[in-house]
N, C-alpha and C positions, 0 to 999 in steps of 0.2 A: 822412743821417740824416732830414731832412724827410720822404722818401718811406716809410721805414720807420714813421715815426710815423703817416702818414696811412694806411697798411696797417694798423696795429693799431688804428686807430680805424675801421676799417672803411669808409673814403671809398671810393666808386667812382671808377674802374675798377680799384683794386688788388686783388691775391691776397686779402687780408683780408676786403673787401667780398663776395666771390664764396664764401669758406669760410663767413662767418656768413648769408649769404643761403641756402646750402644746409642749414645747421644750422637755422635758422628754418623751411624749407621742409620738412624731414624731419619737425620736430616737429608741425606743422601736420597733415602726411599723415597722421601715426601717431594723431594726435588723432581723425581722420576714420574710421580703421580699426578703434579700440579705444573704443567707446561709454562703456564703464564708466569708464575712465581718463582721460575727455575733458576734464573740469574740472581735472585735476592737468596735464595736458599743456599746456593753456591758460597756466596759471597759470607753469608753466616758462618757456614762451615769454615772456610778460610780463615776468617776471623776467630773462630773459636779454637780452632788448631794452633794458630799463631800466640793466642792467650795461654793456651796450655804449654806450650814450649817456653813462654817467658815466665810463667808461673813454676814451671819445673827448674828454670835457671835460679830462679830466687829461692824456691825451696831447698835445692841442692847447693846453692852456695851459702845458705844458712847451716846448713848441716855439716858441710865441710869445714866452716869457720868454728862450729861448735867444737868439733873434733879436734881443732888446734889449740884450744883452751885448755 
């Protein structure tokens, strides 16, 4: 269960980290190719990163809480 939680949180070297890294990389590359939509793609990338951090906080809090039981 711990490995799955770390993967959902995007902790390296799990598959979740690699998937999130690919998504963020694609967002930044797309923002470079379309200058008209550049700011909206940057906003989307920043919001995605913040939501990933929030998810990591939740997943790791659940995992730590489960370890104390």
